[in-house]
N, C-alpha and C positions, 0 to 999 in steps of 0.2 A: 340190853347189849349182851351179846354173846362173844365168846372167845374160844379158841382151841389151843391146846398145849403147843401145837406146831407153830403158833404165832408168837410164842413167849420169849422175851429176853430174861434169862435167869442167871443170877450171879451168886457167888459166895459173898462173904462179908467184905465188899470192895471198899478200899480206902479212897479218900478224895484228895490225898496229897499228890503234888505233881511228880512226874517220873523222876527217879533218882539217877537216871542216866545209864543204867546197866541193862536196858532192853530197847528194842526198836520194833516198830510195827510195819509190816509189809503185807502185800497181797500174796496169799498162798498161790504159788505157781508151780509146785511140783507135788508128785504123789506122796513123797515122804512127809512133807509138811501137812498135807490134808489128812493123811493117816494119823499123824500125831494129834491133830485137832479133833478128829472123830473119837480117838481113844480118850482124850481129855473130856469131851462132851459125855461120853458113855459113863466115865467114872463119876462125873458130877450128877448127871440127870437120872441115871439108872442106879448106880451103886450108892451114891451118897444121899441123894434126895428122894429116890424112889418114885419119881414122877412117871417113869415108864417101866413096865414090867420086864421088857426084853431089850428094846432098842429105841433110841431117840431119833433115828433116821426118818426122813419124810420125803415127800415128792419134791420139795424145794432143793434138796441136795442133788437132785438129778437135773435141775434146771441149768442149762449152760450159761444163762445170764447171771446166775447167782455169784456173789463175790464173798470170799472168806478172807478176813484179815487176821494175821497172827502177830502176837507179841512174843518175841524171842529174845532170850538173853544173848549177849555178845561180849567179847573181850577186846576186839580191835577198835581203834578210835573211829575208823570209818565204817564200822558195823559189818565188816566182811566176815568176821569169825562168828557165825551164828551158832547158838547153842540150843538149849531146851526150849520147847514151846511152853510159855508161861500162861498163855490165854489166847482166846480167839473169839471172833464174832462173825456171824453170817448176815448178809443183807441180800435182798432179792426183790424183783418187781412183783407186784401183786396182780397184774392182769396179763393176759396173753399178748394183746396189742399194747404198744407203748403208750401209757397215759401219764407217765411221770410219777406214778405212785409206787414207792418202795417201802419195804418193812425190814426192820432189824430183828434178829432173833438168835437164839442159841449162843448167847454170850456166856462163856465159861472161863473161869480163872482157876489155875492150879492152887491147891490148898495152901502150899507154902509161899504163894505169891500174892496173898490176899491182903496183907497188911503192910503199910509203909511205902510200897512201890508205886501205887497208883495205877496198876495195870488195867483194872476195869475201867476207870475214868478215861484213861488214854485210849482204850479201845472204843469207847463210846464216842469220844471226840472224833477219832479217825473214821468211824462208821458214818458220822454226820457229813464229814468232808467228802468221803467216798460217794455217798448217796447223791450229794449235790453235783459232784463231778460226773456222775452218770445221768444227769438230767432229771433228778427227782425234784418235783415241786410239792410233793407230800411225802413225809417220812415219819413212820409211826412205829410203836412197839407196845407190848404188854409186859409189865414188869412186876415183880413181887413187891407188895406194899412196903416192906421194910427198906426197899431201895429207893423209895420215892424222894427222900431228901437229897440223895446224891444226884438224881436226874434233875431235880429242880435247880440245884446249884449249877448244873451244867447247861441250864437254859431250856430244858424240856418243859412242856406245858401239860399238866394233867387234863384229860378230857372225860374220864369216867372211871367207875370202879366196878370190878367184876370179881367173881369167885371162880377159881379153877381148881377142881379136885379138892375142894375144902380149904384152899389157901387164898387169902385176899390178894388181889392184883390191881394194878392201876394201868389204864390205857393212857399213853402219853404221846404227844406230838412234838417233833422237832420243828420249830417255826422256820420255814424257808421263805425268804423275802425277795426272791428273784424278781417277781413282777413288780413289787412295790419299789424296789431299788431302781428299776428301769424307769418307772413312771416318775419317781422323784427326781432322777437325774435329767429327764427330758422335759418335764412339765411343771414341777413344783414351784419354780421361781415366778411363774407367769402371773399368779394372783397378785403378789406384792408389787410386781413391776408394772402391770397393766391395768389393775383394777380401777384406777382413777382416770385412765385414758379412754376406755371404751365408752362410746356414747349410745350405741344401739343396744340397750340392755336386753331387748327381746331376741337378739341374735347372739347373745353372749355365748362364747364357747364354740361358735360355728367354724366350719372349714373355710368359708368365704363370707363376704359382706355384701348385702344388697346396697346398691348406690341409690340414695334417697331420690324419690321422684321418677325413677326409671325401672325398667325390667332387667337391668344389668347387674350381674354378680361379678365382683372382683375378688381374686384370690392371689396371695403372694407366698412364695416359699423360697428360702435360701438353702443352698447346699453347703454342708459342712466343709470348710476350707481344706481340711486334711484330705477329704475325699476328692476334691477338685485337683489337688496336687498329685494324689496317688493314681487316680484313674480318670483323667480328664474327659475322655469320650463318654464313659459311663455317667459321669457327673452331668454332662450336657444332656444326655438322654433322660436322666432322672429329673432334671429341672423341669422338663415338659411333663413327664409322667405324673409327678406328685401334684402339679398344678391342675392338670386335666382331671385327675382323680378328685380333687377338691370340688371342682365344678360339677362333675358327675354326681358326687354325693349330695349335692343340693338340687339335683334334677335339672341343671343348666346345660345348655349346648354351647361349647366353646366357640368363640368368634375371633380371638386374637391373643397374641402374646407380646409382652415387652420384656426385654432382658437387660440386665446390668452385669457386666463382666469385668473383672480385674485380673490381669495376667502379667507375668514377668516379662514376656516378650511376645511378638506376633506369632511365632511358631507354636507356642503353648496355647495362645488364644485360639488359633486355628483348630487345634485338637478338641478343645471344649466346644467350639461352635460346630464342628463336624458332628458331634453327638447330638447337640441341640437341634441342628438342621434336620438330621435323619429322623428324630422323634417328631418334630413339627410336621414333616411330610407324612410320616406314618399315621399320625392322628388327624392329618389334614387341617391343621390350625396354623394360619399365617402368622409370621413374626412381623408385627406392625412397626417396631422400632425399638430403641433402647440406648444403651450407653456402653462404650468399651474404653478401658483405660489400661495402658501398658506401663511396665516398669514398676508395678506394685505387687504385693502378695496376692495369691490366688483368692478370688471371691466370685461367687455367682449367685444371683437371685433372679427370679422370673415372676412376673405378674401375668396372670391369665384373666381374660374377660370372657364372660358367658352371658347367656340370656335365658330367662325363664319368667313366665308370668306367675308361677306358683313355686317359689323356692321352698325346699324342704328343710326345716330347722333341725339342728342337732340336739335341741333341748325340748322337743315336742312330745316326749314319751310320758306316760302316766303309769302309776302302779297297776299291776295285774294285766298289763299288756305283755305280749311275747317278744322275745329277742331272737333275731335271725342273723346268721352269718352267711354271706354269699361271697365266694372266693374263687379265684383261678388257681387251682392246685397244680397246674402243669408247670414245667420248667425245672429249675434247680437253683442251688446256691450260686450267686455271683462269685467267680474266682477271686479269692482274697477276702471274701466276706462270709465264709461259711458260718452258719448259725446266726447271722445278723441281717443279711439282705437276700431275699428270694427274688430271682429274676423270672417273672412269669410273662414278660412282655416281648423280649427281643426275638423270640421264636414265633411270635404270632404274626399273622398277616395284617396289613393295614385294615382290611375289612373286619377282621376279628377285633382289633383294637377299637375301631370306631363303633362297633356294635355294643361296646360297654356303655355307651350313652343310653341304651334302652333299660339298663338294670334298675335304676331307681324308679323311673316311671312304671315299670312292670311290678315292682315291689309295692308301690303305693304306700310308703311307710308313714307312720306318725312322726318318726325321727330317723335320721340317718347320719352316719359319719364314715368316712373312709379310714381304714386302719393306717395309722401313722407310725413314726419312729418309736412311739411308746408301746407298740405291740398291740395284739388283739385285746388282751385283758386291760391294758392301760386305756385303749380307745373306748372300750365298753365303759370304763370308769369315767371318762370324759363325758360320754353321752348321759350316763347316770347323773353325774354332777350337774350338767346343764339342765337336766329334767327334774332335779330335786328328788331322785329316786335311788333305789338300791338294785343292783343287778345280781342275780344268781345264775351262774353259768353251769350247765350240765356238761361235765368234762367229756364224757363218752360220746356226746352228740355233736361236738364241735368238728366241723369239716377240717381235715388235715391231710397232707400228702403222706403216703406210706413210704415213698422213696423219691429220689430225684430222677431226672431223665436218664442218668447213667446207672441207675440201680442202687445208689448209695442211700442208706436209711436216713430218715429225717427224725431227729429228736423232737418229741412232742413239746417239750419245754422250750426248745429253740423256736418252734413254730408259734407258740403263744407270745414270744417276746421279740420276734424279728419284724422287719419291714417286709410284708408279704407280696409286694408288687401291686396286686389288685385284690382288695377285700373290703366289703361293706358290712358294717354293723348297723342293723336297722331294727325298728320296733313296729309292731302291728297289733291290732285287736285280736283277741283269742277267737278261734272258730273260723278264721278265714281259710279258704282253700289255698293250696300252694300256688305261687304266682305262675303265670304263663307268659311266654314271650322272652324269657331269659336266654341269652346265648348258650348254645348247647355245651360249650366247653367249661361252663361254670358249675360249681357245686353249691347248692343252697340248702340250708337246714335250720329249722327252729331248734335252738340249743340253749334256751334260757328264758327267764322271766324277770319282770320288774316288780318290786315290792316296796312298801314304804321303808325309808331308811337311807343309808348312803353307802358308797363304796361298791366293791365287787367281791363276791364270794364264789368259791368253786364247790359244786356238789358232785360227789364221787359215786361210783356204782353201788357202794354199800350204804348210801344215804348220808354219809358223813359230809360235813361242810367245813371248809377251811377258808380263812380270810386271805384274799389276794392283794387288793389295794383298797385304800380308804379315799380320802380326798386327793384328787390328782393335780388340778391346776390352782385351786383356791379362788377361781374366778366366780364361783357361786352359780346359782341357777338363773336361767333366763327369766325375766320378769313376767313374760306372757307368751305362751306358745302362739306362733303366727297362724298355724293351721291345725285344726282339730282333726280327730280321726274321721269324722263324717265327711269333712271336705276332702281329705285324702282319698277316701273310698269313692267319693263322687268323681274325683279326677280320673281314677282308673279302677273301677270296681272289679272284684274277683271273688 
């Protein structure tokens, strides 16, 4: 492992005591504050420690995305009377394109503020919070070995040991659990709740369920009641979208829908059904029947029926196969759901929406799942769990939108944890040619692999690997894959 001085967090003898209340940490927003920080850095790194012969400035100081946090003394109760800069720290993204990888560096604390006040510890905590607020899913640093106990107490995890200019250093990671927390909130209760209920163990963890003795696939999804209340037309549209996606993920052709709707009154029910009807017409799937009840809290669930002679399992992957993501990157955030729900469908024509039925047949996968509310990483974890494997995702290869339809940038971390509208995670044997016959508005790329083990790890451009999620649902692996890779290739060779 190699490191450069420009990557290093360096401190004086930082105390670990909590702040005494006579300083506050803010983002440097004026030239005077930045100048004071640079003077402090120079005095520590050039004058005191001699790590740089002339200047400690580097290219990251000129990156407009870099953030500097300052610890400043103050006298006023509300912090309005700011005084001297007691310390500062810089954090910045590590890649030109947003991949959610940030690094901390240039942590400097004034000599007379290094004991008792806890300035260094407070700056480190603030940098962690700031990195996560900027969409970091990896945040690391290189520190002097003598400061390792402090970073350990603050929750950082050592990853390796290096020597920089004759001085021992430690590479440390701040564990960011964004993907894990989402997966736990959305899926973790499923194993304990449903483990004894599911009878078709070979389809455990799938998006839909084959009806025994038929070629029918049934899928059911409920919409979160708060979403039905807040955005009833969108809820109605999504009730069709998510169910059709579940059928598409198993290679099934939709043949009908059944809905169950609860609403406070007829006017509200009409708004929900308006969205549901529009979506059913767009995908050309008839509503066969259902149930509507008024005078009750908002509730909406839809069951979709489809047909296929060769359903694709979500648990059919094996170690050493490739993982592919195929997604519609067009569209933008649904108003009111920025960072959580990507709308790739309402601007598509009915013909484009129906063409998505070709995706899984064209991929001819050994396993496939559509990306659900657990996000892309969580869904990859569900596929891995059902397959009894571990997924390693190559972060830089994951298809992601650079911006929304109106030009707004899209955080990579948001993309990994949002509901993306239409995205399929699939697996295939290595060495296959790229699929043909995919709708032209989709983006498809191999961006990972399956290996023995469990969970999902992220592999970064520097070769570093960070853990993203472990067990997602607790439902365990499917007992026997329904279709092996040879059968999948025979169905649609490429």
